[in-house]
C-alpha positions in Angstrom: -0.3 -0.1 0.3 1.1 3.6 -0.9 0.8 4.2 3.0 3.6 2.8 3.8 6.3 3.9 0.9 9.7 6.1 2.6 11.1 8.8 1.3 14.4 8.3 -0.5 16.5 11.1 -0.8 19.0 9.5 -2.5 16.7 9.1 -5.4 16.0 13.0 -5.0 16.4 14.3 -8.8 16.2 18.4 -9.2 18.2 18.5 -12.5 15.4 19.9 -14.5 15.8 22.9 -12.1 18.2 25.5 -14.0 18.2 28.9 -11.9 21.0 30.1 -13.9 24.9 29.6 -15.0 26.6 28.4 -12.0 29.2 31.3 -12.0 26.6 34.0 -11.6 24.7 32.0 -9.1 28.6 32.0 -7.5 29.2 35.6 -8.1 25.7 36.5 -6.9 26.8 34.7 -3.3 29.6 36.5 -3.0 28.0 40.0 -3.7 25.2 39.0 -1.8 27.5 37.9 1.5 29.1 41.4 1.1 26.7 43.8 0.8 23.2 42.3 1.4 23.3 39.3 4.3 25.7 42.0 6.6 24.9 45.4 8.8 27.7 47.0 7.2 26.5 48.5 3.8 23.3 50.8 4.5 23.7 52.2 1.6 20.1 51.6 -0.6 21.8 52.7 -4.2 24.9 50.4 -4.2 22.4 47.8 -3.1 19.9 48.6 -5.9 23.0 49.0 -8.3 24.1 45.3 -7.7 20.4 44.1 -8.0 20.0 45.1 -11.3 23.9 44.1 -12.5 22.6 40.8 -11.8 19.5 41.3 -13.7 16.3 42.6 -10.9 14.2 44.5 -12.8 14.0 47.6 -9.8 11.6 51.0 -10.3 13.1 54.2 -8.2 13.7 54.9 -4.2 14.2 51.0 -3.1 14.6 51.0 0.7 16.7 47.6 1.2 17.5 47.1 4.9 20.3 45.1 6.4 20.4 41.9 6.1 17.9 41.0 3.4 18.4 38.0 1.4 17.6 37.3 -2.4 18.3 34.1 -3.6 18.0 34.8 -7.6 18.1 38.8 -8.6 17.7 37.8 -12.2 14.0 36.1 -11.2 13.1 39.3 -9.1 10.6 42.6 -10.2 10.5 45.4 -8.0 8.2 48.4 -8.6 9.0 52.1 -7.4 9.0 53.4 -3.9 8.9 50.0 -2.0 10.4 48.9 1.3 12.5 45.6 2.2 12.7 45.2 6.0 16.1 43.8 8.1 16.4 40.1 7.2 13.6 39.9 4.8 14.0 36.6 2.8 13.2 36.8 -1.1 13.1 33.2 -1.2 12.9 33.1 -5.6 13.4 29.8 -6.8 10.4 31.1 -9.4 9.7 34.8 -10.1 8.5 37.4 -7.5 6.9 40.7 -8.8 6.7 43.3 -6.5 4.5 46.2 -7.4 5.1 50.0 -6.5 4.4 51.2 -2.8 4.9 47.5 -1.7 6.2 47.3 2.2 7.6 43.5 3.5 8.6 44.4 6.5 11.3 43.0 9.4 12.2 39.0 8.7 9.5 37.9 6.3 9.7 35.2 4.3 9.1 35.2 0.0 9.4 31.6 -0.8 8.5 30.2 -3.9 9.8 26.8 -3.6 8.5 23.4 -2.2 8.5 19.6 -1.8 6.1 16.9 -3.2 5.7 14.6 -0.1 3.4 12.6 -1.7 6.4 11.2 -3.7 8.8 9.2 -2.0 11.5 11.3 -4.4 10.4 14.2 -2.7 10.3 16.0 -5.8 11.2 19.5 -5.8 8.5 22.2 -7.0 8.9 25.9 -7.6 6.0 29.0 -8.5 5.8 32.3 -8.8 4.6 35.1 -6.0 3.0 38.3 -7.1 2.7 41.1 -4.9 0.5 44.2 -6.5 0.7 47.5 -5.9 0.3 49.0 -2.1 0.5 45.2 -0.3 2.1 45.0 3.1 3.6 42.3 4.2 3.7 41.9 8.0 7.0 41.3 10.0 7.7 37.2 10.0 4.9 36.8 7.7 5.1 33.9 5.3 4.0 34.1 1.4 3.7 30.8 0.2 4.6 29.3 -3.5 1.8 30.4 -5.9 0.4 33.1 -3.5 -1.1 36.4 -5.5 -2.1 39.7 -3.1 -3.9 41.9 -4.9 -3.9 45.5 -4.6 -3.3 47.3 -1.0 -3.7 43.7 0.6 -2.6 43.1 4.1 -0.6 39.9 5.9 -0.7 40.7 9.2 2.4 40.1 11.4 3.5 36.3 11.7 0.1 35.1 9.6 1.2 32.5 6.5 -0.6 33.4 3.1 -1.5 31.0 0.4 -3.7 31.3 -3.0 -5.1 34.9 -3.4 -5.5 37.9 -1.2 -8.2 39.9 -2.1 -7.6 43.6 -2.5 -8.1 45.9 0.2 -8.4 43.3 2.8 -6.1 42.2 6.0 -5.5 38.7 6.5 -4.5 37.4 9.8 -3.6 34.2 11.0 -2.1 30.4 9.9 -3.5 29.9 7.4 -4.3 33.6 7.0 -8.0 34.5 7.0 -10.2 37.5 5.6 -10.4 40.0 9.0 -11.6 42.9 7.8 -11.3 45.4 4.9 -8.4 48.0 4.6 -10.1 51.3 4.6 -8.0 53.9 3.5 -8.3 57.7 4.4 
């Protein structure tokens, strides 16, 4: 019976997954370690320069705090006037699209990858994430693979989002559920 199968990680093979040339990933790992995963370089412009140099599309006025982690900048699009708080982790194994005026608060995680726990080979699966204009991802919140946060939706502190967050709606909890409308005054 299937219920008695066991995971066998020796059979794991993600050879199909090609996130970029090895030299490019190695160069980004080095630059990221020196300029992003540290508190020593608070210069937003320099960080924006490196993101663009590695293929990210970045709009104007990006605020990017210390200890931010971006897996693959060439799979990242960020609009104008966005904020990335301390220790934000964009684990973009698939494309991540961030609109204009988006705030991603301290310690939040955008997670594009997962594994198929129903297969003994524990296959990798990846899905994109999209945060539309005006979205706010609260501190230590988690955005799961394939999530769409529609315009001006809010994911509150330590909440876990998957699927679609509707526009101008505040979500809270694990799993995140709609708790009220976001009213702009």
